[in-house]
Every structure is written in structure tokens, then in C-alpha cells.
C-alpha positions as semicolon CSV with decimal commas, in nm:
position;residue;x (nm);y (nm);z (nm)
1;X;0,632;0,647;-2,121
2;X;0,578;0,379;-2,382
3;X;0,301;0,131;-2,315
4;X;0,536;-0,157;-2,399
5;X;0,699;-0,110;-2,058
6;X;0,395;-0,264;-1,890
7;X;0,160;-0,550;-1,964
8;X;-0,125;-0,520;-1,715
9;X;-0,200;-0,156;-1,802
10;X;-0,291;-0,208;-2,167
11;X;-0,612;-0,007;-2,120
12;X;-0,421;0,295;-1,984
13;X;-0,171;0,558;-2,092
14;X;0,111;0,621;-1,845
15;X;0,316;0,924;-1,749
16;X;0,566;0,954;-1,463
17;X;0,631;1,249;-1,237
18;X;0,752;1,321;-0,884
19;X;0,622;1,468;-0,561
20;X;0,838;1,653;-0,314
21;X;0,901;1,529;0,039
22;X;1,162;1,666;0,279
23;X;1,372;1,798;-0,007
24;X;1,354;1,474;-0,209
25;X;1,177;1,411;-0,540
26;X;0,991;1,081;-0,516
27;X;0,856;0,895;-0,816
28;X;0,487;0,872;-0,898
29;X;0,318;0,705;-1,193
30;X;-0,017;0,821;-1,328
31;X;-0,236;0,605;-1,553
32;X;-0,526;0,748;-1,754
33;X;-0,779;0,526;-1,935
34;X;-0,731;0,531;-2,311
35;X;-1,104;0,510;-2,381
36;X;-1,211;0,840;-2,225
37;X;-1,346;1,143;-2,404
38;X;-1,153;1,469;-2,399
39;X;-1,192;1,675;-2,083
40;X;-1,379;1,402;-1,898
41;X;-1,408;1,422;-1,520
42;X;-1,271;1,098;-1,373
43;X;-1,257;0,935;-1,027
44;X;-0,915;0,866;-0,875
45;X;-0,763;0,542;-0,748
46;X;-0,456;0,583;-0,524
47;X;-0,259;0,260;-0,484
48;X;0,021;0,208;-0,229
49;X;0,264;-0,078;-0,298
50;X;0,365;-0,349;-0,054
51;X;0,698;-0,498;0,046
52;X;0,714;-0,476;0,429
53;X;0,811;-0,106;0,397
54;X;1,151;-0,246;0,291
55;X;1,100;-0,370;-0,064
56;X;0,880;-0,302;-0,365
57;X;0,812;-0,033;-0,618
58;X;0,513;0,165;-0,734
59;X;0,450;-0,026;-1,058
60;X;0,636;-0,352;-1,004
61;X;0,383;-0,563;-1,188
62;X;0,431;-0,903;-1,020
63;X;0,310;-0,741;-0,696
64;X;0,034;-0,529;-0,853
65;X;-0,304;-0,709;-0,830
66;X;-0,454;-0,716;-1,177
67;X;-0,811;-0,714;-1,048
68;X;-0,758;-0,365;-0,903
69;X;-0,639;-0,241;-1,243
70;X;-0,945;-0,400;-1,402
71;X;-1,162;-0,233;-1,139
72;X;-1,014;0,108;-1,223
73;X;-1,064;0,043;-1,595
74;X;-1,426;-0,057;-1,534
75;X;-1,494;0,281;-1,373
76;X;-1,266;0,489;-1,601
77;X;-1,058;0,586;-1,300
78;X;-0,720;0,756;-1,298
79;X;-0,467;0,535;-1,116
80;X;-0,199;0,717;-0,915
81;X;0,088;0,508;-0,776
82;X;0,344;0,676;-0,549
83;X;0,676;0,544;-0,426
84;X;0,791;0,627;-0,074
85;X;1,114;0,602;0,121
86;X;1,198;0,253;0,243
87;X;1,349;0,102;0,555
88;X;1,626;0,068;0,667
89;X;1,790;0,361;0,486
90;X;1,504;0,583;0,606
91;X;1,290;0,577;0,919
92;X;0,928;0,498;0,980
93;X;0,860;0,867;1,039
94;X;1,021;0,946;0,702
95;X;0,766;0,713;0,544
96;X;0,479;0,889;0,719
97;X;0,618;1,222;0,600
98;X;0,608;1,089;0,243
99;X;0,251;0,972;0,298
100;X;0,147;1,322;0,403
101;X;0,339;1,504;0,131
102;X;0,205;1,278;-0,141
103;X;-0,154;1,373;-0,055
104;X;-0,060;1,740;-0,061
105;X;0,079;1,686;-0,412
106;X;-0,228;1,491;-0,516
107;X;-0,464;1,775;-0,431
108;X;-0,246;2,063;-0,542
109;X;-0,058;1,933;-0,847
110;X;-0,238;1,636;-1,004
111;X;-0,487;1,849;-1,204
112;X;-0,215;2,059;-1,367
113;X;0,004;1,755;-1,430
114;X;-0,282;1,580;-1,610
115;X;-0,354;1,883;-1,825
116;X;0,005;1,900;-1,951
117;X;0,119;1,535;-1,949
118;X;-0,205;1,408;-2,103
119;X;-0,288;1,713;-2,312
120;X;-0,459;1,510;-2,583
121;X;-0,716;1,374;-2,339
122;X;-0,704;1,662;-2,089
123;X;-0,870;1,454;-1,816
124;X;-0,993;1,621;-1,501
125;X;-0,946;1,431;-1,173
126;X;-1,248;1,420;-0,944
127;X;-1,060;1,473;-0,620
128;X;-1,384;1,442;-0,429
129;X;-1,405;1,076;-0,541
130;X;-1,087;0,895;-0,432
131;X;-1,041;0,525;-0,365
132;X;-0,728;0,429;-0,168
133;X;-0,593;0,073;-0,183
134;X;-0,276;-0,111;-0,089
135;X;-0,143;-0,459;-0,026
136;X;0,051;-0,575;0,281
137;X;0,275;-0,277;0,368
138;X;0,066;-0,088;0,113
139;X;-0,235;-0,192;0,320
140;X;-0,059;-0,035;0,617
141;X;-0,018;0,285;0,413
142;X;-0,384;0,279;0,308
143;X;-0,506;0,227;0,665
144;X;-0,264;0,488;0,797
145;X;-0,398;0,734;0,539
146;X;-0,737;0,703;0,706
147;X;-0,611;0,700;1,064
148;X;-0,379;0,999;1,021
149;X;-0,642;1,220;0,861
150;X;-0,536;1,203;0,495
151;X;-0,900;1,165;0,401
152;X;-0,982;1,472;0,191
153;X;-1,195;1,344;-0,094
154;X;-1,147;0,980;0,009
155;X;-1,470;0,788;-0,042
156;X;-1,338;0,441;0,043
157;X;-1,029;0,245;0,151
158;X;-0,950;-0,117;0,062
159;X;-0,665;-0,281;0,256
160;X;-0,532;-0,613;0,124
161;X;-0,385;-0,838;0,402
162;X;-0,245;-0,528;0,575
163;X;0,027;-0,489;0,836
164;X;-0,178;-0,369;1,134
165;X;-0,053;-0,486;1,474
166;X;0,316;-0,410;1,444
167;X;0,370;-0,461;1,817
168;X;0,270;-0,825;1,784
169;X;0,533;-1,075;1,896
170;X;0,571;-1,180;1,531
171;X;0,757;-0,853;1,467
172;X;0,912;-0,783;1,806
173;X;1,024;-1,114;1,961
174;X;1,296;-1,348;1,828
175;X;1,228;-1,713;1,762
176;X;1,183;-1,993;1,511
177;X;0,918;-1,888;1,261
178;X;0,753;-2,036;0,956
179;X;0,766;-1,795;0,661
180;X;0,599;-1,865;0,328
181;X;0,489;-2,194;0,479
182;X;0,842;-2,319;0,548
183;X;1,142;-2,270;0,772
184;X;1,351;-1,977;0,645
185;X;1,718;-2,022;0,549
186;X;2,003;-1,985;0,796
187;X;2,153;-1,635;0,809
188;X;2,526;-1,583;0,866
189;X;2,607;-1,459;1,213
190;X;2,612;-1,079;1,219
191;X;2,455;-1,047;0,873
192;X;2,161;-0,836;0,992
193;X;2,380;-0,597;1,192
194;X;2,602;-0,549;0,888
195;X;2,302;-0,458;0,672
196;X;2,165;-0,212;0,925
197;X;2,506;-0,052;0,981
198;X;2,557;-0,004;0,606
199;X;2,213;0,155;0,576
200;X;2,309;0,431;0,820
201;X;2,542;0,590;0,566
202;X;2,336;0,515;0,255
203;X;2,105;0,759;0,082
204;X;1,729;0,726;0,069
205;X;1,594;0,428;-0,128
206;X;1,246;0,444;-0,280
207;X;1,247;0,133;-0,500
208;X;1,395;-0,209;-0,424
209;X;1,306;-0,541;-0,585
210;X;1,477;-0,833;-0,409
211;X;1,625;-1,119;-0,609
212;X;1,514;-1,471;-0,524
213;X;1,874;-1,572;-0,454
214;X;1,928;-1,292;-0,200
215;X;1,876;-1,318;0,173
216;X;1,567;-1,124;0,276
217;X;1,612;-0,840;0,524
218;X;1,249;-0,855;0,639
219;X;1,276;-1,226;0,722
220;X;1,598;-1,163;0,915
221;X;1,424;-0,891;1,115
222;X;1,136;-1,127;1,193
223;X;1,366;-1,406;1,309
224;X;1,554;-1,172;1,541
225;X;1,240;-0,988;1,651
226;X;1,379;-0,649;1,548
227;X;1,129;-0,514;1,299
228;X;0,966;-0,284;1,555
229;X;1,311;-0,159;1,654
230;X;1,380;-0,067;1,293
231;X;1,042;0,095;1,235
232;X;1,064;0,328;1,535
233;X;0,882;0,394;1,861
234;X;0,662;0,695;1,777
235;X;0,296;0,606;1,841
236;X;0,196;0,748;1,500
237;X;0,370;0,451;1,337
238;X;0,126;0,204;1,493
239;X;-0,224;0,176;1,344
240;X;-0,392;0,039;1,656
241;X;-0,260;0,328;1,864
242;X;-0,369;0,575;1,598
243;X;-0,713;0,416;1,598
244;X;-0,737;0,454;1,975
245;X;-0,636;0,820;1,952
246;X;-0,880;0,887;1,670
247;X;-1,170;0,732;1,858
248;X;-1,073;0,919;2,172
249;X;-1,105;1,241;1,975
250;X;-1,441;1,138;1,829
251;X;-1,298;1,099;1,479
252;X;-1,461;0,874;1,220
253;X;-1,302;0,652;0,961
254;X;-1,390;0,666;0,594
255;X;-1,566;0,353;0,464
256;X;-1,311;0,073;0,477
257;X;-1,301;-0,289;0,359
258;X;-1,020;-0,520;0,474
259;X;-0,951;-0,872;0,351
260;X;-0,694;-1,130;0,456
261;X;-0,615;-1,496;0,390
262;X;-0,638;-1,720;0,695
263;X;-0,318;-1,909;0,599
264;X;-0,101;-1,597;0,575
265;X;0,250;-1,684;0,698
266;X;0,401;-1,340;0,624
267;X;0,163;-1,091;0,787
268;X;-0,035;-1,256;1,069
269;X;-0,410;-1,239;1,025
270;X;-0,440;-1,171;1,399
271;X;-0,373;-0,802;1,340
272;X;-0,657;-0,776;1,090
273;X;-0,890;-0,968;1,322
274;X;-0,801;-0,735;1,609
275;X;-0,862;-0,431;1,389
276;X;-1,201;-0,565;1,277
277;X;-1,297;-0,643;1,635
278;X;-1,208;-0,297;1,763
279;X;-1,386;-0,128;1,470
280;X;-1,686;-0,361;1,475
281;X;-1,964;-0,212;1,264
282;X;-1,734;0,060;1,131
283;X;-1,498;-0,145;0,910
284;X;-1,607;-0,431;0,686
285;X;-1,389;-0,738;0,651
286;X;-1,359;-1,066;0,466
287;X;-1,146;-1,359;0,579
288;X;-1,063;-1,571;0,275
289;X;-1,016;-1,932;0,377
290;X;-0,716;-2,138;0,271
291;X;-0,520;-1,844;0,130
292;X;-0,157;-1,744;0,181
293;X;-0,011;-1,393;0,165
294;X;-0,055;-1,216;-0,168
295;X;-0,323;-1,456;-0,286
296;X;-0,496;-1,198;-0,509
297;X;-0,264;-1,279;-0,797
298;X;-0,322;-1,249;-1,171
299;X;-0,560;-1,545;-1,168
300;X;-0,811;-1,343;-0,965
301;X;-1,081;-1,175;-1,172
302;X;-1,358;-0,929;-1,095
303;X;-1,607;-1,216;-1,074
304;X;-1,420;-1,397;-0,793
305;X;-1,668;-1,442;-0,507
306;X;-1,480;-1,236;-0,249
307;X;-1,403;-0,966;-0,508
308;X;-1,774;-0,949;-0,596
309;X;-1,845;-0,901;-0,227
310;X;-1,597;-0,616;-0,212
311;X;-1,735;-0,456;-0,526
312;X;-2,088;-0,469;-0,386
313;X;-1,965;-0,294;-0,075
314;X;-1,760;-0,042;-0,275
315;X;-2,038;0,072;-0,505
316;X;-2,212;0,232;-0,207
317;X;-1,927;0,483;-0,184
318;X;-1,709;0,496;-0,498
319;X;-1,703;0,620;-0,767
């Protein structure tokens, strides 16, 4: 794909492919550093996109933190960005199925894809040196990767302001809520039920970028306390329950660093604090004061104080 399609990936060449999941072909983008020598062995950076498991897309640039791209470029890492099925057209368990099937593809098909799609560079992925990151719902996917055992070759996980405690009242109880620091708009009566009913007969959606003028399904679910209902009841969908099961079985987490802004009005910081408390000494965390959701925007550079802290932690494990 032509480099002109993107702006943040100027140091990379891009090719798109798909991975298979439950009979579907789901989009994946692979970025290889332009500066590498032919046949070079490179670490891998897997990035899961955010959007409340409802919105987003694998390389939607406004939601792709530039500092993580710069970090990959610094280490000559291959960036792999998968899409996954989204709510409400698909279920929470469908999303976990995509999570699992993507990692199968990563380990079984990425090397051959690189050798053909990037034949001039012929890079070799070091699948024993994987960094997994994700923001918000992508942070949920990154944490779930670790909790559900998708850890082959994973040296470290970084979760940006992740969705963790999805049984919190924020998601499951109706009420007046402040979102993005303000009261959300009024929704027409029955609007949410209409959206959910229409989704039952729709096909799978793996990419959705909401328009600013549109009513937001996630906000509607929060106001009515129905997000948990939409996600599903299976315990595997809930990180804190997965953590409890993993610890009960004596399982260990890969090195993990979690950060969250203390003014987040989209994904409550309480879930991250609870996760850090339960994993005390096992997961590192940084609470960034005065910051709202998605604060690691394009103004953030690798020399930002909290990014430097994360990089110091990361260099113990990856690449």
C-alpha cells in the first residue's frame, strides 16, 4: 500500500493482509522499518486498537499514539496491527476468538507473509521478542492476551488506560454520568434498543469510525448501564476474574506496565488501581496526574517524563 495513505508511519513500509477467525477474514496491517538491511531479524510490536470494543480501526491514525510508532522505529521493530470483530454486531466471545486466532496467525503465517510481501527487504520476525500494546479497549485486549495465555514469545505488555473492571457500576448501572468532562447529550427514547435490534441481523463489523455529529452507542450503553449486558456474562470476558483464575492455577503474568490518567472520564481509573493493587509487585503502573482519556496524543514524545519511565522499565525485557 502506498505510503501516502498514512502520515505517522513515514519510517515504515506497509502491507495489508488478513487472518482467519471463525470463517471470517479479518484485516491486519504490517509495518516494516524502511532503514533495515536485507534479511534482518527484527523484534515485533503487536498493537490492539481502542474504541470501547465498539468503534475504531487498526490504523486509524487519530487514535494511534505516535510515541509508540516512534518507539518501534527506534528499535527497528515490525508493527503488526490487527482488526477484530466489534460489538454489538458480534459478541464479546467472538472478540476473544479473534484474539486467539490472531496469535495463531502471527506465529504460523507472519514469517511467510513478510518474505513475500516485503521481498526486497526479506525481514525475519523475532517471534521470541514480542511487545504487546493497546489503548483503552486495546488495553483490554493487551491485558486479556496475557491473562488468557496468549503469551508465546511475549516479552512485555503495555496497557494504556485500559478497560479492566467491566463489572464496575460505571458499565452496569444506569444513571447520570459525566463523559468527556461534560454531561452527554439527550438520547431519543428507544434509540439504544433500536440500535441493538438492528445489530442482530447485521453482519460482522471490524472497522467503525464514528462521526462527531452521530450519537455514540458506547455513551448510550453507559447511561443505561447496559454495557456488561452487551458484552456477555462468560467469566473469560472479565480481566479481574481471569486474573483470579490464573493466580489460582499458579500462572504468572508476563512483564506488564499500565498507565492511566487520573482525570479519565471515559474509562474509570478505579479499574486500573484495582488491577495494580491485586497484582502488587507483579505489574508496574504509572498514574499520570491531571490527564483525561487518550492523553498520549501526538504532542507526546519519547522524552516525556512518564514515557521515559516506561522505556526504562521496558528495556529490561524488550527488545
